[in-house]
C-alpha positions in Angstrom: 0.0 0.0 0.0 1.2 3.5 -0.7 0.5 6.8 1.0 -2.2 8.8 -0.7 -0.2 12.0 -1.2 -1.7 14.3 -3.8 0.3 15.5 -6.8 0.4 19.0 -5.3 1.6 17.8 -2.0 4.4 15.7 -3.6 5.5 18.6 -5.8 5.6 20.9 -2.8 7.6 18.4 -0.8 10.1 18.0 -3.8 10.4 21.8 -4.2 11.2 22.2 -0.5 13.8 19.4 -0.9 15.4 21.2 -3.8 15.5 24.4 -1.9 17.0 22.8 1.2 19.6 21.0 -0.9 20.9 24.4 -2.0 20.5 26.2 1.4 21.6 24.6 4.6 19.7 27.2 6.6 16.3 26.5 4.9 13.4 26.0 7.3 10.4 25.0 5.2 6.9 24.8 6.4 5.5 21.3 6.8 3.5 20.3 3.8 1.7 17.2 5.0 0.7 15.5 8.2 0.6 11.7 8.3 -0.9 10.0 11.3 -1.9 6.7 12.9 -5.7 6.8 13.1 -5.7 4.3 16.0 -2.5 5.5 17.9 -0.4 8.5 18.7 2.2 8.4 15.9 2.4 11.3 13.5 4.7 12.8 11.0 4.9 16.5 9.8 6.7 16.2 6.5 8.4 19.2 5.0 10.4 17.9 2.1 11.3 15.0 -0.1 14.9 14.2 -1.1 15.1 15.1 -4.8 17.9 12.5 -5.2 15.8 9.8 -3.5 12.1 10.6 -3.8 11.2 7.7 -1.5 12.7 9.5 1.5 11.0 12.4 3.2 12.3 14.7 6.0 10.2 16.1 8.8 9.2 15.9 12.4 8.7 12.3 13.3 6.8 11.2 16.4 6.3 7.4 17.0 4.0 8.2 19.9 6.6 7.3 22.5 7.3 10.8 23.9 10.4 11.6 21.8 9.6 13.5 18.7 12.6 14.3 16.5 13.6 15.7 13.2 14.7 13.1 10.7 14.2 11.2 7.5 11.6 8.5 6.9 10.8 6.1 4.1 7.6 6.9 2.3 7.4 3.3 1.2 7.6 2.1 4.8 5.0 4.6 6.0 2.7 3.3 3.3 3.1 -0.3 4.6 3.0 0.2 8.3 -0.2 -0.4 10.2 -1.4 0.7 13.6 -2.5 -1.5 16.5 -5.9 -2.2 15.0 -4.4 -2.9 11.6 -5.3 0.4 10.0 -2.9 2.1 7.6 -1.4 5.5 8.2 -3.5 8.3 6.9 -2.8 11.7 5.3 -4.5 14.6 7.0 -6.4 16.3 4.1 -7.1 19.4 6.1 -3.5 20.1 7.3 -1.8 23.3 6.4 1.7 24.2 7.8 1.4 27.4 9.8 5.0 27.9 10.8 8.5 26.7 9.9 9.3 23.1 10.8 11.8 24.2 13.4 8.9 25.8 15.3 6.9 22.6 15.2 10.0 20.8 16.5 10.5 23.2 19.4 6.9 22.9 20.5 7.0 19.1 20.2 10.2 18.8 22.2 8.6 20.9 25.0 5.5 18.6 25.1 7.0 15.3 24.1 4.7 14.9 21.1 3.8 16.4 17.8 1.3 19.3 18.2 -0.8 21.7 16.1 -0.3 25.5 16.6 -3.9 25.9 17.8 -3.4 23.7 20.8 -3.7 25.9 23.9 -0.7 24.3 25.6 1.7 25.3 22.8 0.3 28.5 21.4 3.0 30.5 23.2 5.7 28.6 21.4 4.3 29.4 18.0 3.7 33.0 19.1 7.4 33.3 20.0 8.0 32.9 16.3 7.4 36.5 15.3 5.7 35.7 12.0 3.1 33.2 13.1 0.4 35.5 14.5 0.5 37.9 11.5 1.1 35.4 8.8 -1.5 35.5 5.9 -3.4 32.3 5.5 -1.9 31.5 2.1 1.8 32.1 2.9 4.1 29.1 3.0 1.9 26.7 1.0 4.4 26.1 -1.6 7.9 26.4 -0.2 10.5 27.3 2.3 10.2 30.3 4.5 
């Protein structure tokens, strides 16, 4: 089974990967959120390696309390199943609202991946000066 990434999501991930390859300081917005519908695991993916399009980079949380930035095989994510045997799902409503480093900072404080709207981490996202004033359509297609 494969992940059901849209063509647009895949292209945005690849574009972020190309930008990051040429800029070691790139900090793209996450493009897609993948999650375990019957568990706590989730991945905020920001880029795909243009040299190896089966490998993505993002904030990975296996639901064990230790989220970290790293690479993940899209093929493996497409094959893995949760406790009840359900495959990982792509969150169709997700839109990255801050650079990946901000998601990572919030996740490290709480020990799990989080959304900016969660009351417990809103302050972390607000510390990033651009989050509160960011127009809704900024960051959809690339690095910050």
